[in-house]
ChimeraX commands (.cxc) that place a marker at each C-alpha (Angstrom):
marker #1 position -120.03,1.29,-47.16 radius 0.5
marker #1 position -117.76,-1.24,-45.46 radius 0.5
marker #1 position -120.08,-4.09,-46.47 radius 0.5
marker #1 position -120.18,-2.84,-50.05 radius 0.5
marker #1 position -116.37,-2.79,-50.31 radius 0.5
marker #1 position -116.21,-6.27,-48.82 radius 0.5
marker #1 position -118.68,-7.45,-51.49 radius 0.5
marker #1 position -116.53,-5.89,-54.25 radius 0.5
marker #1 position -113.45,-7.66,-52.84 radius 0.5
marker #1 position -115.29,-10.99,-52.74 radius 0.5
marker #1 position -116.66,-10.70,-56.27 radius 0.5
marker #1 position -113.25,-9.69,-57.59 radius 0.5
marker #1 position -111.66,-12.60,-55.71 radius 0.5
marker #1 position -114.18,-15.01,-57.22 radius 0.5
marker #1 position -113.14,-13.68,-60.63 radius 0.5
marker #1 position -109.47,-14.19,-59.76 radius 0.5
marker #1 position -108.60,-10.52,-59.19 radius 0.5
marker #1 position -106.95,-8.98,-56.11 radius 0.5
marker #1 position -108.71,-5.61,-56.04 radius 0.5
marker #1 position -106.51,-4.13,-53.28 radius 0.5
marker #1 position -103.30,-4.91,-55.20 radius 0.5
marker #1 position -104.79,-4.44,-58.71 radius 0.5
marker #1 position -103.42,-7.72,-60.02 radius 0.5
marker #1 position -104.52,-11.23,-60.91 radius 0.5
marker #1 position -104.57,-13.83,-58.16 radius 0.5
marker #1 position -102.41,-16.89,-58.70 radius 0.5
marker #1 position -102.95,-19.72,-58.52 radius 0.5
marker #1 position -106.71,-19.76,-59.01 radius 0.5
marker #1 position -108.65,-22.18,-56.89 radius 0.5
marker #1 position -111.26,-24.45,-58.54 radius 0.5
marker #1 position -114.35,-22.44,-59.48 radius 0.5
marker #1 position -112.51,-19.10,-59.60 radius 0.5
marker #1 position -112.24,-17.07,-62.78 radius 0.5
marker #1 position -114.06,-14.69,-65.08 radius 0.5
marker #1 position -117.69,-15.68,-65.63 radius 0.5
marker #1 position -118.46,-13.32,-68.54 radius 0.5
marker #1 position -120.88,-11.23,-66.50 radius 0.5
marker #1 position -120.00,-8.00,-68.27 radius 0.5
marker #1 position -123.00,-6.13,-66.87 radius 0.5
marker #1 position -122.03,-6.95,-63.28 radius 0.5
marker #1 position -118.47,-5.71,-63.85 radius 0.5
marker #1 position -119.72,-2.52,-65.52 radius 0.5
marker #1 position -122.10,-1.85,-62.61 radius 0.5
marker #1 position -119.33,-2.42,-60.07 radius 0.5
marker #1 position -117.05,0.05,-61.86 radius 0.5
marker #1 position -119.82,2.66,-62.13 radius 0.5
marker #1 position -120.84,2.29,-58.50 radius 0.5
marker #1 position -117.23,2.64,-57.36 radius 0.5
marker #1 position -117.06,5.87,-59.33 radius 0.5
marker #1 position -120.32,7.08,-57.75 radius 0.5
marker #1 position -119.02,6.32,-54.25 radius 0.5
marker #1 position -115.72,8.07,-54.98 radius 0.5
marker #1 position -113.70,4.89,-54.42 radius 0.5
marker #1 position -110.99,5.80,-56.92 radius 0.5
marker #1 position -108.47,3.11,-55.94 radius 0.5
marker #1 position -110.94,0.25,-56.25 radius 0.5
marker #1 position -112.42,1.77,-59.42 radius 0.5
marker #1 position -109.02,1.97,-61.11 radius 0.5
marker #1 position -108.27,-1.60,-60.01 radius 0.5
marker #1 position -111.53,-2.94,-61.47 radius 0.5
marker #1 position -110.93,-0.95,-64.67 radius 0.5
marker #1 position -107.53,-2.66,-64.90 radius 0.5
marker #1 position -109.29,-5.99,-64.48 radius 0.5
marker #1 position -111.72,-5.06,-67.28 radius 0.5
marker #1 position -108.80,-4.18,-69.57 radius 0.5
marker #1 position -107.12,-7.48,-68.63 radius 0.5
marker #1 position -110.10,-9.62,-69.60 radius 0.5
marker #1 position -111.27,-7.44,-72.52 radius 0.5
marker #1 position -108.16,-5.65,-73.84 radius 0.5
marker #1 position -110.07,-4.24,-76.82 radius 0.5
marker #1 position -113.06,-3.10,-74.73 radius 0.5
marker #1 position -116.45,-4.46,-75.51 radius 0.5
marker #1 position -118.23,-5.03,-72.20 radius 0.5
marker #1 position -121.74,-5.90,-73.31 radius 0.5
marker #1 position -125.20,-6.65,-72.03 radius 0.5
marker #1 position -126.88,-8.40,-74.93 radius 0.5
marker #1 position -126.52,-5.98,-77.82 radius 0.5
marker #1 position -125.88,-2.98,-75.55 radius 0.5
marker #1 position -122.26,-1.88,-75.29 radius 0.5
marker #1 position -121.43,-0.91,-71.68 radius 0.5
marker #1 position -118.01,0.73,-72.02 radius 0.5
marker link #1:1,2 radius 0.2
marker link #1:2,3 radius 0.2
marker link #1:3,4 radius 0.2
marker link #1:4,5 radius 0.2
marker link #1:5,6 radius 0.2
marker link #1:6,7 radius 0.2
marker link #1:7,8 radius 0.2
marker link #1:8,9 radius 0.2
marker link #1:9,10 radius 0.2
marker link #1:10,11 radius 0.2
marker link #1:11,12 radius 0.2
marker link #1:12,13 radius 0.2
marker link #1:13,14 radius 0.2
marker link #1:14,15 radius 0.2
marker link #1:15,16 radius 0.2
marker link #1:16,17 radius 0.2
marker link #1:17,18 radius 0.2
marker link #1:18,19 radius 0.2
marker link #1:19,20 radius 0.2
marker link #1:20,21 radius 0.2
marker link #1:21,22 radius 0.2
marker link #1:22,23 radius 0.2
marker link #1:23,24 radius 0.2
marker link #1:24,25 radius 0.2
marker link #1:25,26 radius 0.2
marker link #1:26,27 radius 0.2
marker link #1:27,28 radius 0.2
marker link #1:28,29 radius 0.2
marker link #1:29,30 radius 0.2
marker link #1:30,31 radius 0.2
marker link #1:31,32 radius 0.2
marker link #1:32,33 radius 0.2
marker link #1:33,34 radius 0.2
marker link #1:34,35 radius 0.2
marker link #1:35,36 radius 0.2
marker link #1:36,37 radius 0.2
marker link #1:37,38 radius 0.2
marker link #1:38,39 radius 0.2
marker link #1:39,40 radius 0.2
marker link #1:40,41 radius 0.2
marker link #1:41,42 radius 0.2
marker link #1:42,43 radius 0.2
marker link #1:43,44 radius 0.2
marker link #1:44,45 radius 0.2
marker link #1:45,46 radius 0.2
marker link #1:46,47 radius 0.2
marker link #1:47,48 radius 0.2
marker link #1:48,49 radius 0.2
marker link #1:49,50 radius 0.2
marker link #1:50,51 radius 0.2
marker link #1:51,52 radius 0.2
marker link #1:52,53 radius 0.2
marker link #1:53,54 radius 0.2
marker link #1:54,55 radius 0.2
marker link #1:55,56 radius 0.2
marker link #1:56,57 radius 0.2
marker link #1:57,58 radius 0.2
marker link #1:58,59 radius 0.2
marker link #1:59,60 radius 0.2
marker link #1:60,61 radius 0.2
marker link #1:61,62 radius 0.2
marker link #1:62,63 radius 0.2
marker link #1:63,64 radius 0.2
marker link #1:64,65 radius 0.2
marker link #1:65,66 radius 0.2
marker link #1:66,67 radius 0.2
marker link #1:67,68 radius 0.2
marker link #1:68,69 radius 0.2
marker link #1:69,70 radius 0.2
marker link #1:70,71 radius 0.2
marker link #1:71,72 radius 0.2
marker link #1:72,73 radius 0.2
marker link #1:73,74 radius 0.2
marker link #1:74,75 radius 0.2
marker link #1:75,76 radius 0.2
marker link #1:76,77 radius 0.2
marker link #1:77,78 radius 0.2
marker link #1:78,79 radius 0.2
marker link #1:79,80 radius 0.2
marker link #1:80,81 radius 0.2
view
């Protein structure tokens, strides 16, 4: 699972989120930031839950609430949250 957690850290970093500290990264480097890939974020959160990675899951849920404070993660017309 070490490679999986590294991948989660890298994706979160690309989106401008420090998953270990559960906070936004500042300043963002060029090309970093949320890309509106709701389905990818939802799958990351669900897989963290499945693997029992509570700390990372809570961090990514905080990120989701930061970018979508009213909920509404979607894949097309399908609501993911």
